[in-house]
N, C-alpha and C positions, 0 to 999 in steps of 0.2 A: 895518320899512318896505327894499323890499330897492335896488340904487341904481338902475334901469330906473326905475323909480316917483318919481323925484326926478330927471327930468327932465321935461318939460312936452309939450304937443304941436309948439310951437314950433322948441322944442330941438329935436326931434328930425326935425325937418324936415330942417331947416338944416341938419345934421348927414348929410343923407339927400344934398342938392344939393352939400355941399362933394367929398363920398365923389366923387361919381356912379352908375352905370348898374353895379354889384356882381350874380356870378353864384353863384349859391348853391354850396356845391360841397359835392357825394355822397359824405355818409360810407360809405366801406368799410373794412372789413378785411380786409385782409394777413393770412395763416396761414403763416409760412413754413418751409418744406422743410426741418429738422433735416439737414444733409448729414455724412454720416457717413464720417472722414477713411479713406484707405488703412490710413494702420496703422489703426485700430481696427477697421478689416474686421480687416485681417490677420493681428488678435491674438486675434478671433472666432474664426476658420478655426481657428487652433493649440490655443486654445480645446478646442475644439470635436473635432478631431483626435486630439488628449489624448486626451479621455473617451473617446473609440471605444478609444484601442490600449489605454484602463484594462477598458475591459468585456473585453476574451480573455480576461481571467485573471481563469481562478477553483481558491478551494484544496483546491475536495471532489475534482472530474476528476483521475481518477488514468490516465495512459498506461498502457501497457503496454509499456517498453523494457526494454529487457535487462539486468541487473542486471552480469551477468557480463563481465569485459576491460571495455575501454574506456567511456563514457557516449557512445550516437553517437543521431541520429536523422537519416532522410533523408522526406520529404514523401514520400507518395503519387505524383505528378506528376515528382519529380525524379529525377535519374539518381543512383545508385544509388557510382556515381565520384569524386559531388561530396564524401559524406563517406572516402574515400580520397583528396583532394586536402587535405580539410581535413586530414588526418593528417600527413600527409607532409608541412605547411609550405607548402604552392605559391601560399596563401592567404595575403597579408600582413594585418592586420587596421587599416583606415584609421581606428578609433578603441577606444580603448579605456573602459572600464566598472570602477569595483575598486567591489564592494557591502561593501566592510569595515563594519563597524558599522554595518550601517545596517537596520534594520529589514524588518518580511514587507514592509508594504506602502507603505515607503520604497522597500524596491527593487522594489514592484512599481511604481510608480512611473518612476521611475528606469530602468526595461526599457524603463516604455512612449518616455519623453523619448528616448529614442536610439534606438529603429527610427527613430519621427515626425524624429529628429533627422538616421537615413540619408535619408531620402525626399530631405529639404532636398540633402541637398549631398550627393545622390549616392555615396550611400558600397554594399560590395553587400560587403566583409567585416565584421565586430564582432568585438571579444576581452571576451568579459562576466569578470570577477574573479571570483567569490561565495569564493573558499577554501572549508577544512576544517573546522575547527572544528570546530562539537557537530552538522555535517551536513545542516544545517534547508538552508541555501541551497542547497546542495552538490544537494537534492533538489530541493528546490521549482527553482528557477530552470529548470532543463530542462521543471517539465511545467508549467511557466508555458510555456516556450516553446512548444510544441509546440502548443500551445492556439493563438497569434497566426496569422493565413491568411498574413503573410508573407514567415516563417521558412523557408526553400526546407529549412536545414540544415543542426547543427549537430555538432560533436568537440570530442573532451575533447585541448584545446589543446596542443600539442607542449611539452618540457621550456623551450624560451624566452621562452613567453607565461604558463606560470601552471601547467604540467603538469595535477598530481591537484585543480587548483584552478581551473580557468576553461575553462570555452569560448572555441570559436572557431564562430561564427553565421554560417550564410549569409541574406543577405536581397536577398526580392523586391522589386527594383521593377520592376514597371509599367510600361510608355509608357505608361499616363492621365498617375503620375504628372511625368515630364518636360514632356509637352505642360502640366499648369496652370502648371505655374509660365512658364514662356515668356507 
């Protein structure tokens, strides 16, 4: 037997008189929106940017780079004088990435993260130290950099920054990247 059945009609009426007029509650269900924090959104954007940066690096792509002399590259829409400025040491690298001891896949991720960091910190020139070793990273790093649309130019670094085992890289900081952070 249920509790409501234990009360007789006289008890129910007495209870209603004591309570007075009652308005029935309309049952509505509120579904709160899940608010995403700014940090969470920023983290997602950074992750997407890193994935986008990784996409540019293919191991199958073989660019036609000069094998005689120092390793250098200048994007078609960039003045070839930029490579000369890199060679002379006119640009000072603001960030340095050392790839010693890293495997190819780890190196790709680090280079992608470096280019992403350049956009965040508005860094125009970086130094990537790939070492000489078995010439694996020494040949792969330029091939990856050529594929990235934000790499304007690179040149073998002067001795002060690593010589044969390093590259000075110019990063294209687009105007829309500056506006996005503001």
